[in-house]
PQR file of N, CA, C, O and H, with PARSE charges and radii, in Angstrom:
ATOM      1  N   MET A   1     105.371 -65.458 136.780 -0.4000 1.5000
ATOM      2  CA  MET A   1     104.558 -64.680 136.782 -0.0000 2.0000
ATOM      3  C   MET A   1     104.536 -63.198 136.410  0.5500 1.7000
ATOM      4  O   MET A   1     103.552 -62.509 136.141 -0.5500 1.4000
ATOM      5  N   THR A   2     105.749 -62.872 136.449 -0.4000 1.5000
ATOM      6  CA  THR A   2     105.935 -61.174 136.019 -0.0000 2.0000
ATOM      7  C   THR A   2     105.649 -61.293 134.274  0.5500 1.7000
ATOM      8  O   THR A   2     105.455 -60.325 133.539 -0.5500 1.4000
ATOM      9  H   THR A   2     106.548 -63.431 136.668  0.4000 1.0000
ATOM     10  N   GLU A   3     105.684 -62.764 133.841 -0.4000 1.5000
ATOM     11  CA  GLU A   3     105.889 -61.956 132.323 -0.0000 2.0000
ATOM     12  C   GLU A   3     104.549 -62.830 132.581  0.5500 1.7000
ATOM     13  O   GLU A   3     105.027 -63.201 133.653 -0.5500 1.4000
ATOM     14  H   GLU A   3     105.842 -63.551 134.437  0.4000 1.0000
ATOM     15  N   SER A   4     103.359 -63.454 132.550 -0.4000 1.5000
ATOM     16  CA  SER A   4     101.896 -63.462 132.297 -0.0000 2.0000
ATOM     17  C   SER A   4     101.204 -61.943 132.519  0.5500 1.7000
ATOM     18  O   SER A   4     100.550 -61.658 131.515 -0.5500 1.4000
ATOM     19  H   SER A   4     102.971 -63.152 131.680  0.4000 1.0000
ATOM     20  N   THR A   5     101.163 -61.063 133.369 -0.4000 1.5000
ATOM     21  CA  THR A   5     101.070 -59.864 133.825 -0.0000 2.0000
ATOM     22  C   THR A   5     100.905 -58.704 132.860  0.5500 1.7000
ATOM     23  O   THR A   5      99.992 -57.995 132.437 -0.5500 1.4000
ATOM     24  H   THR A   5     101.694 -61.294 134.184  0.4000 1.0000
ATOM     25  N   SER A   6     103.019 -58.930 132.618 -0.4000 1.5000
ATOM     26  CA  SER A   6     103.324 -58.132 131.368 -0.0000 2.0000
ATOM     27  C   SER A   6     102.802 -58.443 130.370  0.5500 1.7000
ATOM     28  O   SER A   6     103.081 -57.664 129.459 -0.5500 1.4000
ATOM     29  H   SER A   6     103.760 -59.506 132.961  0.4000 1.0000
ATOM     30  N   LYS A   7     101.904 -59.543 129.985 -0.4000 1.5000
ATOM     31  CA  LYS A   7     101.413 -59.476 128.826 -0.0000 2.0000
ATOM     32  C   LYS A   7      99.701 -59.129 128.926  0.5500 1.7000
ATOM     33  O   LYS A   7      99.191 -58.711 127.886 -0.5500 1.4000
ATOM     34  H   LYS A   7     101.676 -60.175 130.725  0.4000 1.0000
ATOM     35  N   ASP A   8      98.938 -59.267 129.966 -0.4000 1.5000
ATOM     36  CA  ASP A   8      98.303 -59.174 130.416 -0.0000 2.0000
ATOM     37  C   ASP A   8      98.365 -57.718 130.253  0.5500 1.7000
ATOM     38  O   ASP A   8      97.594 -57.279 129.400 -0.5500 1.4000
ATOM     39  H   ASP A   8      99.352 -59.607 130.811  0.4000 1.0000
ATOM     40  N   ARG A   9      99.127 -56.830 130.890 -0.4000 1.5000
ATOM     41  CA  ARG A   9      99.261 -55.313 130.447 -0.0000 2.0000
ATOM     42  C   ARG A   9      98.715 -54.591 128.983  0.5500 1.7000
ATOM     43  O   ARG A   9      97.912 -53.747 128.586 -0.5500 1.4000
ATOM     44  H   ARG A   9      99.754 -57.186 131.583  0.4000 1.0000
ATOM     45  N   LYS A  10      99.686 -55.492 128.512 -0.4000 1.5000
ATOM     46  CA  LYS A  10      99.883 -55.104 126.878 -0.0000 2.0000
ATOM     47  C   LYS A  10      98.387 -55.557 126.233  0.5500 1.7000
ATOM     48  O   LYS A  10      97.535 -54.884 125.652 -0.5500 1.4000
ATOM     49  H   LYS A  10     100.338 -56.178 128.834  0.4000 1.0000
ATOM     50  N   LEU A  11      98.437 -56.917 126.569 -0.4000 1.5000
ATOM     51  CA  LEU A  11      96.608 -56.818 126.271 -0.0000 2.0000
ATOM     52  C   LEU A  11      95.603 -56.043 126.059  0.5500 1.7000
ATOM     53  O   LEU A  11      95.085 -55.628 125.023 -0.5500 1.4000
ATOM     54  H   LEU A  11      99.129 -57.463 127.041  0.4000 1.0000
ATOM     55  N   GLY A  12      95.211 -55.772 128.016 -0.4000 1.5000
ATOM     56  CA  GLY A  12      94.537 -54.933 128.348 -0.0000 2.0000
ATOM     57  C   GLY A  12      94.929 -53.142 127.274  0.5500 1.7000
ATOM     58  O   GLY A  12      94.044 -52.714 126.533 -0.5500 1.4000
ATOM     59  H   GLY A  12      95.632 -56.109 128.858  0.4000 1.0000
ATOM     60  N   SER A  13      96.077 -52.496 127.383 -0.4000 1.5000
ATOM     61  CA  SER A  13      96.303 -51.592 126.260 -0.0000 2.0000
ATOM     62  C   SER A  13      95.913 -51.749 125.159  0.5500 1.7000
ATOM     63  O   SER A  13      95.126 -50.865 124.820 -0.5500 1.4000
ATOM     64  H   SER A  13      96.796 -52.843 127.985  0.4000 1.0000
ATOM     65  N   VAL A  14      96.141 -52.620 124.292 -0.4000 1.5000
ATOM     66  CA  VAL A  14      95.984 -52.970 123.320 -0.0000 2.0000
ATOM     67  C   VAL A  14      94.302 -53.072 122.955  0.5500 1.7000
ATOM     68  O   VAL A  14      93.719 -52.637 121.962 -0.5500 1.4000
ATOM     69  H   VAL A  14      96.780 -53.338 124.567  0.4000 1.0000
ATOM     70  N   LEU A  15      93.894 -53.621 123.833 -0.4000 1.5000
ATOM     71  CA  LEU A  15      92.579 -53.483 124.129 -0.0000 2.0000
ATOM     72  C   LEU A  15      91.382 -52.279 124.148  0.5500 1.7000
ATOM     73  O   LEU A  15      90.280 -52.172 123.610 -0.5500 1.4000
ATOM     74  H   LEU A  15      94.368 -53.974 124.640  0.4000 1.0000
ATOM     75  N   LYS A  16      92.235 -51.383 125.105 -0.4000 1.5000
ATOM     76  CA  LYS A  16      92.419 -49.890 125.244 -0.0000 2.0000
ATOM     77  C   LYS A  16      92.302 -48.629 124.190  0.5500 1.7000
ATOM     78  O   LYS A  16      91.737 -47.552 124.004 -0.5500 1.4000
ATOM     79  H   LYS A  16      93.130 -51.470 125.542  0.4000 1.0000
ATOM     80  N   ALA A  17      93.106 -49.415 123.725 -0.4000 1.5000
ATOM     81  CA  ALA A  17      93.479 -48.644 122.277 -0.0000 2.0000
ATOM     82  C   ALA A  17      92.371 -48.647 121.294  0.5500 1.7000
ATOM     83  O   ALA A  17      91.916 -47.614 120.804 -0.5500 1.4000
ATOM     84  H   ALA A  17      93.565 -50.290 123.877  0.4000 1.0000
ATOM     85  N   CYS A  18      91.948 -49.852 121.018 -0.4000 1.5000
ATOM     86  CA  CYS A  18      90.314 -50.521 120.184 -0.0000 2.0000
ATOM     87  C   CYS A  18      89.652 -49.967 120.449  0.5500 1.7000
ATOM     88  O   CYS A  18      89.064 -49.201 119.685 -0.5500 1.4000
ATOM     89  H   CYS A  18      92.319 -50.691 121.416  0.4000 1.0000
ATOM     90  N   ARG A  19      89.414 -50.094 121.741 -0.4000 1.5000
ATOM     91  CA  ARG A  19      88.043 -49.223 121.899 -0.0000 2.0000
ATOM     92  C   ARG A  19      87.782 -48.581 121.397  0.5500 1.7000
ATOM     93  O   ARG A  19      86.945 -48.669 120.499 -0.5500 1.4000
ATOM     94  H   ARG A  19      89.892 -50.715 122.362  0.4000 1.0000
ATOM     95  N   HIS A  20      88.873 -46.811 122.023 -0.4000 1.5000
ATOM     96  CA  HIS A  20      89.320 -45.937 122.365 -0.0000 2.0000
ATOM     97  C   HIS A  20      88.441 -45.317 120.111  0.5500 1.7000
ATOM     98  O   HIS A  20      87.645 -44.476 119.693 -0.5500 1.4000
ATOM     99  H   HIS A  20      89.552 -46.740 122.753  0.4000 1.0000
ATOM    100  N   LEU A  21      89.594 -46.780 119.292 -0.4000 1.5000
ATOM    101  CA  LEU A  21      89.487 -46.240 117.868 -0.0000 2.0000
ATOM    102  C   LEU A  21      88.117 -46.593 117.684  0.5500 1.7000
ATOM    103  O   LEU A  21      87.879 -45.592 117.009 -0.5500 1.4000
ATOM    104  H   LEU A  21      90.240 -47.463 119.631  0.4000 1.0000
ATOM    105  N   MET A  22      86.761 -47.318 117.728 -0.4000 1.5000
ATOM    106  CA  MET A  22      86.247 -47.855 117.255 -0.0000 2.0000
ATOM    107  C   MET A  22      84.789 -46.630 118.137  0.5500 1.7000
ATOM    108  O   MET A  22      83.610 -46.394 117.872 -0.5500 1.4000
ATOM    109  H   MET A  22      86.955 -48.131 118.277  0.4000 1.0000
ATOM    110  N   VAL A  23      85.548 -46.267 118.974 -0.4000 1.5000
ATOM    111  CA  VAL A  23      84.195 -44.997 120.167 -0.0000 2.0000
ATOM    112  C   VAL A  23      84.334 -43.895 118.639  0.5500 1.7000
ATOM    113  O   VAL A  23      83.407 -43.338 118.051 -0.5500 1.4000
ATOM    114  H   VAL A  23      86.506 -46.459 119.189  0.4000 1.0000
ATOM    115  N   SER A  24      85.541 -43.862 118.371 -0.4000 1.5000
ATOM    116  CA  SER A  24      85.825 -42.543 117.441 -0.0000 2.0000
ATOM    117  C   SER A  24      85.210 -42.833 116.518  0.5500 1.7000
ATOM    118  O   SER A  24      84.654 -41.905 115.933 -0.5500 1.4000
ATOM    119  H   SER A  24      86.295 -44.314 118.848  0.4000 1.0000
ATOM    120  N   VAL A  25      85.005 -44.488 115.883 -0.4000 1.5000
ATOM    121  CA  VAL A  25      84.747 -44.166 113.954 -0.0000 2.0000
ATOM    122  C   VAL A  25      83.076 -44.241 114.494  0.5500 1.7000
ATOM    123  O   VAL A  25      82.293 -44.088 113.556 -0.5500 1.4000
ATOM    124  H   VAL A  25      85.457 -45.243 116.359  0.4000 1.0000
ATOM    125  N   LEU A  26      82.577 -44.399 115.519 -0.4000 1.5000
ATOM    126  CA  LEU A  26      81.122 -44.807 115.629 -0.0000 2.0000
ATOM    127  C   LEU A  26      80.694 -42.882 115.953  0.5500 1.7000
ATOM    128  O   LEU A  26      79.639 -42.311 115.679 -0.5500 1.4000
ATOM    129  H   LEU A  26      83.213 -44.523 116.280  0.4000 1.0000
ATOM    130  N   LEU A  27      81.432 -42.539 116.337 -0.4000 1.5000
ATOM    131  CA  LEU A  27      80.895 -40.693 116.329 -0.0000 2.0000
ATOM    132  C   LEU A  27      81.582 -40.399 115.390  0.5500 1.7000
ATOM    133  O   LEU A  27      81.572 -39.183 115.196 -0.5500 1.4000
ATOM    134  H   LEU A  27      82.289 -43.003 116.560  0.4000 1.0000
ATOM    135  N   MET A  28      82.268 -41.030 114.608 -0.4000 1.5000
ATOM    136  CA  MET A  28      82.543 -39.803 113.296 -0.0000 2.0000
ATOM    137  C   MET A  28      81.412 -40.714 112.328  0.5500 1.7000
ATOM    138  O   MET A  28      81.146 -39.866 111.476 -0.5500 1.4000
ATOM    139  H   MET A  28      82.276 -42.017 114.765  0.4000 1.0000
ATOM    140  N   LEU A  29      80.886 -41.504 112.092 -0.4000 1.5000
ATOM    141  CA  LEU A  29      79.978 -42.211 111.418 -0.0000 2.0000
ATOM    142  C   LEU A  29      78.324 -41.877 111.647  0.5500 1.7000
ATOM    143  O   LEU A  29      77.398 -42.221 110.913 -0.5500 1.4000
ATOM    144  H   LEU A  29      81.102 -42.193 112.784  0.4000 1.0000
ATOM    145  N   LEU A  30      78.261 -41.090 112.912 -0.4000 1.5000
ATOM    146  CA  LEU A  30      77.185 -40.666 113.327 -0.0000 2.0000
ATOM    147  C   LEU A  30      76.829 -39.276 112.750  0.5500 1.7000
ATOM    148  O   LEU A  30      75.904 -38.755 112.127 -0.5500 1.4000
ATOM    149  H   LEU A  30      79.013 -40.810 113.508  0.4000 1.0000
ATOM    150  N   GLY A  31      78.191 -38.896 113.340 -0.4000 1.5000
ATOM    151  CA  GLY A  31      78.192 -37.113 112.506 -0.0000 2.0000
ATOM    152  C   GLY A  31      77.810 -37.183 111.054  0.5500 1.7000
ATOM    153  O   GLY A  31      76.812 -36.535 110.738 -0.5500 1.4000
ATOM    154  H   GLY A  31      78.942 -39.320 113.846  0.4000 1.0000
ATOM    155  N   ALA A  32      78.466 -37.893 110.073 -0.4000 1.5000
ATOM    156  CA  ALA A  32      78.144 -38.125 108.819 -0.0000 2.0000
ATOM    157  C   ALA A  32      76.773 -38.830 108.772  0.5500 1.7000
ATOM    158  O   ALA A  32      76.684 -39.075 107.569 -0.5500 1.4000
ATOM    159  H   ALA A  32      79.276 -38.420 110.330  0.4000 1.0000
ATOM    160  N   GLY A  33      75.721 -39.274 109.310 -0.4000 1.5000
ATOM    161  CA  GLY A  33      74.935 -39.899 109.536 -0.0000 2.0000
ATOM    162  C   GLY A  33      73.949 -38.440 109.716  0.5500 1.7000
ATOM    163  O   GLY A  33      73.071 -38.187 108.891 -0.5500 1.4000
ATOM    164  H   GLY A  33      75.793 -39.075 110.287  0.4000 1.0000
ATOM    165  N   ARG A  34      74.137 -37.830 110.521 -0.4000 1.5000
ATOM    166  CA  ARG A  34      73.222 -36.734 111.162 -0.0000 2.0000
ATOM    167  C   ARG A  34      73.557 -35.659 110.357  0.5500 1.7000
ATOM    168  O   ARG A  34      72.801 -34.687 110.365 -0.5500 1.4000
ATOM    169  H   ARG A  34      74.850 -38.035 111.191  0.4000 1.0000
ATOM    170  N   GLU A  35      74.473 -35.652 109.717 -0.4000 1.5000
ATOM    171  CA  GLU A  35      75.297 -34.069 108.555 -0.0000 2.0000
ATOM    172  C   GLU A  35      74.346 -34.492 106.561  0.5500 1.7000
ATOM    173  O   GLU A  35      74.312 -33.761 105.572 -0.5500 1.4000
ATOM    174  H   GLU A  35      75.086 -36.441 109.711  0.4000 1.0000
ATOM    175  N   LEU A  36      73.667 -36.140 106.792 -0.4000 1.5000
ATOM    176  CA  LEU A  36      73.243 -36.756 105.244 -0.0000 2.0000
ATOM    177  C   LEU A  36      71.422 -36.623 106.277  0.5500 1.7000
ATOM    178  O   LEU A  36      70.513 -37.157 105.641 -0.5500 1.4000
ATOM    179  H   LEU A  36      73.695 -36.734 107.596  0.4000 1.0000
ATOM    180  N   PHE A  37      71.211 -36.332 106.928 -0.4000 1.5000
ATOM    181  CA  PHE A  37      69.946 -36.023 107.277 -0.0000 2.0000
ATOM    182  C   PHE A  37      69.524 -35.001 107.745  0.5500 1.7000
ATOM    183  O   PHE A  37      68.333 -34.886 108.033 -0.5500 1.4000
ATOM    184  H   PHE A  37      71.949 -35.898 107.445  0.4000 1.0000
ATOM    185  N   ALA A  38      70.706 -33.698 107.987 -0.4000 1.5000
ATOM    186  CA  ALA A  38      70.140 -32.892 107.899 -0.0000 2.0000
ATOM    187  C   ALA A  38      69.714 -32.102 106.278  0.5500 1.7000
ATOM    188  O   ALA A  38      68.933 -31.227 105.903 -0.5500 1.4000
ATOM    189  H   ALA A  38      71.674 -33.791 107.752  0.4000 1.0000
ATOM    190  N   LEU A  39      70.654 -32.928 105.702 -0.4000 1.5000
ATOM    191  CA  LEU A  39      70.519 -32.109 103.625 -0.0000 2.0000
ATOM    192  C   LEU A  39      69.467 -32.711 102.656  0.5500 1.7000
ATOM    193  O   LEU A  39      69.112 -32.319 101.544 -0.5500 1.4000
ATOM    194  H   LEU A  39      71.288 -33.639 106.007  0.4000 1.0000
ATOM    195  N   LEU A  40      68.949 -34.106 103.626 -0.4000 1.5000
ATOM    196  CA  LEU A  40      67.580 -34.789 103.102 -0.0000 2.0000
ATOM    197  C   LEU A  40      66.926 -34.465 102.810  0.5500 1.7000
ATOM    198  O   LEU A  40      66.271 -34.519 101.769 -0.5500 1.4000
ATOM    199  H   LEU A  40      69.237 -34.424 104.529  0.4000 1.0000
ATOM    200  N   ASN A  41      66.860 -33.304 105.016 -0.4000 1.5000
ATOM    201  CA  ASN A  41      65.168 -33.032 105.061 -0.0000 2.0000
ATOM    202  C   ASN A  41      65.102 -31.322 104.631  0.5500 1.7000
ATOM    203  O   ASN A  41      65.344 -30.332 105.322 -0.5500 1.4000
ATOM    204  H   ASN A  41      67.392 -33.260 105.861  0.4000 1.0000
ATOM    205  N   THR A  42      64.699 -31.438 103.292 -0.4000 1.5000
ATOM    206  CA  THR A  42      64.106 -30.402 103.208 -0.0000 2.0000
ATOM    207  C   THR A  42      62.460 -30.326 102.819  0.5500 1.7000
ATOM    208  O   THR A  42      61.918 -31.322 102.340 -0.5500 1.4000
ATOM    209  H   THR A  42      64.503 -32.242 102.731  0.4000 1.0000
ATOM    210  N   SER A  43      61.631 -28.959 103.079 -0.4000 1.5000
ATOM    211  CA  SER A  43      60.833 -29.351 103.155 -0.0000 2.0000
ATOM    212  C   SER A  43      60.193 -28.203 101.449  0.5500 1.7000
ATOM    213  O   SER A  43      60.779 -27.287 100.873 -0.5500 1.4000
ATOM    214  H   SER A  43      62.072 -28.150 103.467  0.4000 1.0000
ATOM    215  N   ASP A  44      58.812 -28.852 101.166 -0.4000 1.5000
ATOM    216  CA  ASP A  44      58.674 -28.563 100.254 -0.0000 2.0000
ATOM    217  C   ASP A  44      58.041 -26.828 100.038  0.5500 1.7000
ATOM    218  O   ASP A  44      57.742 -26.168  99.043 -0.5500 1.4000
ATOM    219  H   ASP A  44      58.336 -29.597 101.634  0.4000 1.0000
ATOM    220  N   GLU A  45      58.037 -26.583 101.357 -0.4000 1.5000
ATOM    221  CA  GLU A  45      57.299 -24.942 101.459 -0.0000 2.0000
ATOM    222  C   GLU A  45      58.972 -23.930 101.062  0.5500 1.7000
ATOM    223  O   GLU A  45      59.199 -23.038 100.245 -0.5500 1.4000
ATOM    224  H   GLU A  45      58.279 -27.120 102.166  0.4000 1.0000
ATOM    225  N   ASP A  46      59.736 -24.537 101.961 -0.4000 1.5000
ATOM    226  CA  ASP A  46      60.721 -24.176 101.434 -0.0000 2.0000
ATOM    227  C   ASP A  46      60.858 -23.191  99.661  0.5500 1.7000
ATOM    228  O   ASP A  46      60.933 -22.033  99.251 -0.5500 1.4000
ATOM    229  H   ASP A  46      59.552 -25.262 102.625  0.4000 1.0000
ATOM    230  N   ASN A  47      60.827 -24.383  99.213 -0.4000 1.5000
ATOM    231  CA  ASN A  47      60.788 -24.423  97.980 -0.0000 2.0000
ATOM    232  C   ASN A  47      59.853 -24.155  96.877  0.5500 1.7000
ATOM    233  O   ASN A  47      60.107 -24.063  95.676 -0.5500 1.4000
ATOM    234  H   ASN A  47      60.767 -25.324  99.546  0.4000 1.0000
ATOM    235  N   SER A  48      58.515 -24.024  97.606 -0.4000 1.5000
ATOM    236  CA  SER A  48      57.461 -23.427  96.682 -0.0000 2.0000
ATOM    237  C   SER A  48      57.443 -22.507  95.961  0.5500 1.7000
ATOM    238  O   SER A  48      56.337 -22.115  95.589 -0.5500 1.4000
ATOM    239  H   SER A  48      58.309 -24.098  98.582  0.4000 1.0000
ATOM    240  N   GLY A  49      58.716 -21.779  95.468 -0.4000 1.5000
ATOM    241  CA  GLY A  49      58.173 -20.918  94.799 -0.0000 2.0000
ATOM    242  C   GLY A  49      57.621 -19.679  95.070  0.5500 1.7000
ATOM    243  O   GLY A  49      58.445 -18.764  95.062 -0.5500 1.4000
ATOM    244  H   GLY A  49      59.614 -22.098  95.770  0.4000 1.0000
ATOM    245  N   GLU A  50      56.687 -19.427  95.262 -0.4000 1.5000
ATOM    246  CA  GLU A  50      55.389 -18.603  95.213 -0.0000 2.0000
ATOM    247  C   GLU A  50      56.461 -16.611  95.651  0.5500 1.7000
ATOM    248  O   GLU A  50      56.898 -15.774  94.862 -0.5500 1.4000
ATOM    249  H   GLU A  50      56.017 -20.170  95.268  0.4000 1.0000
ATOM    250  N   ILE A  51      56.465 -16.643  97.233 -0.4000 1.5000
ATOM    251  CA  ILE A  51      57.552 -15.594  97.410 -0.0000 2.0000
ATOM    252  C   ILE A  51      58.529 -15.805  98.411  0.5500 1.7000
ATOM    253  O   ILE A  51      58.469 -16.058  99.615 -0.5500 1.4000
ATOM    254  H   ILE A  51      56.110 -17.323  97.874  0.4000 1.0000
ATOM    255  N   SER A  52      59.923 -15.543  97.169 -0.4000 1.5000
ATOM    256  CA  SER A  52      61.168 -16.245  97.816 -0.0000 2.0000
ATOM    257  C   SER A  52      61.839 -14.883  98.746  0.5500 1.7000
ATOM    258  O   SER A  52      62.746 -14.815  99.576 -0.5500 1.4000
ATOM    259  H   SER A  52      59.971 -15.337  96.192  0.4000 1.0000
ATOM    260  N   SER A  53      61.082 -14.069  98.263 -0.4000 1.5000
ATOM    261  CA  SER A  53      62.088 -13.003  99.102 -0.0000 2.0000
ATOM    262  C   SER A  53      60.537 -11.689  99.748  0.5500 1.7000
ATOM    263  O   SER A  53      59.560 -11.385  99.064 -0.5500 1.4000
ATOM    264  H   SER A  53      60.345 -14.125  97.589  0.4000 1.0000
ATOM    265  N   GLY A  54      60.757 -11.328 100.797 -0.4000 1.5000
ATOM    266  CA  GLY A  54      59.837 -10.358 101.137 -0.0000 2.0000
ATOM    267  C   GLY A  54      60.013 -10.304 103.459  0.5500 1.7000
ATOM    268  O   GLY A  54      60.236 -11.036 104.424 -0.5500 1.4000
ATOM    269  H   GLY A  54      61.550 -11.575 101.353  0.4000 1.0000
ATOM    270  N   SER A  55      59.891  -9.750 103.314 -0.4000 1.5000
ATOM    271  CA  SER A  55      59.801 -10.418 104.845 -0.0000 2.0000
ATOM    272  C   SER A  55      59.210 -11.685 105.613  0.5500 1.7000
ATOM    273  O   SER A  55      58.623 -12.533 104.941 -0.5500 1.4000
ATOM    274  H   SER A  55      59.710  -9.156 102.531  0.4000 1.0000
ATOM    275  N   ILE A  56      59.326 -11.836 106.867 -0.4000 1.5000
ATOM    276  CA  ILE A  56      58.796 -13.110 107.433 -0.0000 2.0000
ATOM    277  C   ILE A  56      57.263 -12.639 107.622  0.5500 1.7000
ATOM    278  O   ILE A  56      57.252 -11.492 107.176 -0.5500 1.4000
ATOM    279  H   ILE A  56      59.803 -11.147 107.413  0.4000 1.0000
ATOM    280  N   ASN A  57      56.316 -12.877 107.945 -0.4000 1.5000
ATOM    281  CA  ASN A  57      55.442 -12.596 108.747 -0.0000 2.0000
ATOM    282  C   ASN A  57      54.877 -13.445 110.048  0.5500 1.7000
ATOM    283  O   ASN A  57      54.110 -14.402 109.949 -0.5500 1.4000
ATOM    284  H   ASN A  57      56.325 -13.809 108.307  0.4000 1.0000
ATOM    285  N   TYR A  58      55.192 -13.127 110.794 -0.4000 1.5000
ATOM    286  CA  TYR A  58      55.820 -14.026 112.465 -0.0000 2.0000
ATOM    287  C   TYR A  58      53.706 -14.475 113.082  0.5500 1.7000
ATOM    288  O   TYR A  58      53.418 -15.011 114.152 -0.5500 1.4000
ATOM    289  H   TYR A  58      55.816 -12.349 110.874  0.4000 1.0000
ATOM    290  N   ARG A  59      53.182 -14.247 112.529 -0.4000 1.5000
ATOM    291  CA  ARG A  59      51.745 -14.824 112.541 -0.0000 2.0000
ATOM    292  C   ARG A  59      51.197 -15.646 111.728  0.5500 1.7000
ATOM    293  O   ARG A  59      50.173 -16.262 112.023 -0.5500 1.4000
ATOM    294  H   ARG A  59      53.416 -13.812 111.659  0.4000 1.0000
ATOM    295  N   THR A  60      51.888 -15.779 110.452 -0.4000 1.5000
ATOM    296  CA  THR A  60      51.615 -16.938 109.335 -0.0000 2.0000
ATOM    297  C   THR A  60      52.545 -18.026 109.842  0.5500 1.7000
ATOM    298  O   THR A  60      52.281 -19.197 110.112 -0.5500 1.4000
ATOM    299  H   THR A  60      52.720 -15.279 110.213  0.4000 1.0000
ATOM    300  N   GLY A  61      53.506 -17.475 109.897 -0.4000 1.5000
ATOM    301  CA  GLY A  61      55.064 -18.298 109.338 -0.0000 2.0000
ATOM    302  C   GLY A  61      55.441 -18.204 107.870  0.5500 1.7000
ATOM    303  O   GLY A  61      55.982 -19.004 107.107 -0.5500 1.4000
ATOM    304  H   GLY A  61      53.720 -16.523 109.677  0.4000 1.0000
ATOM    305  N   GLU A  62      55.023 -17.082 107.736 -0.4000 1.5000
ATOM    306  CA  GLU A  62      55.649 -17.110 106.412 -0.0000 2.0000
ATOM    307  C   GLU A  62      55.993 -16.283 105.043  0.5500 1.7000
ATOM    308  O   GLU A  62      55.137 -15.411 104.893 -0.5500 1.4000
ATOM    309  H   GLU A  62      54.584 -16.432 108.356  0.4000 1.0000
ATOM    310  N   ARG A  63      57.012 -16.271 103.946 -0.4000 1.5000
ATOM    311  CA  ARG A  63      57.157 -14.610 104.085 -0.0000 2.0000
ATOM    312  C   ARG A  63      55.740 -13.931 103.142  0.5500 1.7000
ATOM    313  O   ARG A  63      54.777 -14.558 102.702 -0.5500 1.4000
ATOM    314  H   ARG A  63      57.707 -16.980 104.068  0.4000 1.0000
ATOM    315  N   ASP A  64      55.958 -12.844 103.066 -0.4000 1.5000
ATOM    316  CA  ASP A  64      55.013 -12.143 101.694 -0.0000 2.0000
ATOM    317  C   ASP A  64      55.473 -10.631 102.209  0.5500 1.7000
ATOM    318  O   ASP A  64      56.183 -10.258 103.142 -0.5500 1.4000
ATOM    319  H   ASP A  64      56.741 -12.335 103.424  0.4000 1.0000
ATOM    320  N   ASP A  65      54.892 -10.080 101.386 -0.4000 1.5000
ATOM    321  CA  ASP A  65      54.963  -9.136 101.158 -0.0000 2.0000
ATOM    322  C   ASP A  65      55.184  -7.821 101.636  0.5500 1.7000
ATOM    323  O   ASP A  65      55.619  -6.874 100.980 -0.5500 1.4000
ATOM    324  H   ASP A  65      54.315 -10.383 100.628  0.4000 1.0000
ATOM    325  N   GLY A  66      54.728  -7.837 103.284 -0.4000 1.5000
ATOM    326  CA  GLY A  66      54.685  -6.732 104.334 -0.0000 2.0000
ATOM    327  C   GLY A  66      53.275  -6.206 104.446  0.5500 1.7000
ATOM    328  O   GLY A  66      53.145  -5.075 104.914 -0.5500 1.4000
ATOM    329  H   GLY A  66      54.375  -8.606 103.817  0.4000 1.0000
ATOM    330  N   THR A  67      52.358  -6.784 104.131 -0.4000 1.5000
ATOM    331  CA  THR A  67      50.933  -6.086 103.640 -0.0000 2.0000
ATOM    332  C   THR A  67      50.402  -6.609 104.438  0.5500 1.7000
ATOM    333  O   THR A  67      49.375  -6.739 103.771 -0.5500 1.4000
ATOM    334  H   THR A  67      52.464  -7.703 103.751  0.4000 1.0000
ATOM    335  N   ASP A  68      50.050  -7.267 105.746 -0.4000 1.5000
ATOM    336  CA  ASP A  68      49.586  -7.489 106.640 -0.0000 2.0000
ATOM    337  C   ASP A  68      49.498  -6.810 107.513  0.5500 1.7000
ATOM    338  O   ASP A  68      50.391  -6.458 108.284 -0.5500 1.4000
ATOM    339  H   ASP A  68      50.884  -7.162 106.288  0.4000 1.0000
ATOM    340  N   PRO A  69      47.632  -6.337 107.506 -0.5600 1.5000
ATOM    341  CA  PRO A  69      47.887  -5.288 108.760  0.2800 2.0000
ATOM    342  C   PRO A  69      47.760  -5.765 110.388  0.5500 1.7000
ATOM    343  O   PRO A  69      47.554  -5.040 111.362 -0.5500 1.4000
ATOM    344  N   TYR A  70      47.963  -7.304 110.341 -0.4000 1.5000
ATOM    345  CA  TYR A  70      47.561  -8.370 111.544 -0.0000 2.0000
ATOM    346  C   TYR A  70      48.724  -8.596 112.008  0.5500 1.7000
ATOM    347  O   TYR A  70      49.026  -8.844 113.175 -0.5500 1.4000
ATOM    348  H   TYR A  70      48.130  -7.893 109.550  0.4000 1.0000
ATOM    349  N   GLY A  71      49.753  -8.468 110.611 -0.4000 1.5000
ATOM    350  CA  GLY A  71      51.040  -9.522 111.244 -0.0000 2.0000
ATOM    351  C   GLY A  71      52.007  -8.702 111.615  0.5500 1.7000
ATOM    352  O   GLY A  71      52.090  -7.486 111.440 -0.5500 1.4000
ATOM    353  H   GLY A  71      49.508  -8.266 109.663  0.4000 1.0000
ATOM    354  N   TRP A  72      53.220  -9.925 112.486 -0.4000 1.5000
ATOM    355  CA  TRP A  72      54.874  -8.828 112.689 -0.0000 2.0000
ATOM    356  C   TRP A  72      55.630  -9.311 112.084  0.5500 1.7000
ATOM    357  O   TRP A  72      55.822 -10.526 112.039 -0.5500 1.4000
ATOM    358  H   TRP A  72      53.152 -10.913 112.627  0.4000 1.0000
ATOM    359  N   TYR A  73      56.424  -8.190 111.286 -0.4000 1.5000
ATOM    360  CA  TYR A  73      57.691  -8.459 110.902 -0.0000 2.0000
ATOM    361  C   TYR A  73      58.796  -8.263 111.274  0.5500 1.7000
ATOM    362  O   TYR A  73      59.016  -7.242 111.925 -0.5500 1.4000
ATOM    363  H   TYR A  73      56.268  -7.203 111.323  0.4000 1.0000
ATOM    364  N   ASP A  74      59.619  -8.981 111.043 -0.4000 1.5000
ATOM    365  CA  ASP A  74      61.284  -8.238 111.716 -0.0000 2.0000
ATOM    366  C   ASP A  74      61.383  -7.219 110.942  0.5500 1.7000
ATOM    367  O   ASP A  74      60.610  -7.309 109.988 -0.5500 1.4000
ATOM    368  H   ASP A  74      59.440  -9.811 110.514  0.4000 1.0000
ATOM    369  N   HIS A  75      62.187  -6.019 110.952 -0.4000 1.5000
ATOM    370  CA  HIS A  75      62.244  -5.069 110.149 -0.0000 2.0000
ATOM    371  C   HIS A  75      64.197  -5.179 110.684  0.5500 1.7000
ATOM    372  O   HIS A  75      64.619  -5.497 111.796 -0.5500 1.4000
ATOM    373  H   HIS A  75      62.815  -5.946 111.727  0.4000 1.0000
ATOM    374  N   ARG A  76      64.986  -4.808 109.494 -0.4000 1.5000
ATOM    375  CA  ARG A  76      65.706  -5.289 109.769 -0.0000 2.0000
ATOM    376  C   ARG A  76      66.588  -3.717 109.352  0.5500 1.7000
ATOM    377  O   ARG A  76      67.807  -3.634 109.505 -0.5500 1.4000
ATOM    378  H   ARG A  76      64.643  -4.549 108.591  0.4000 1.0000
TER
END
């Protein structure tokens, strides 16, 4: 009887290690997928080529030359 419990403990230990390995691989794949999605998630507004410098106008949500009398800007 002790031989079967010893084998059961070894099998349980191996299964536990396999489960930890599978969870680690799954988390790694999810992280890689998230990074790939972040790289692919680019908007056309950022690459429009209109005004690439200037201040962000928080009223319109776009960059401009800072002359909007009703806009508010982040002055550094």
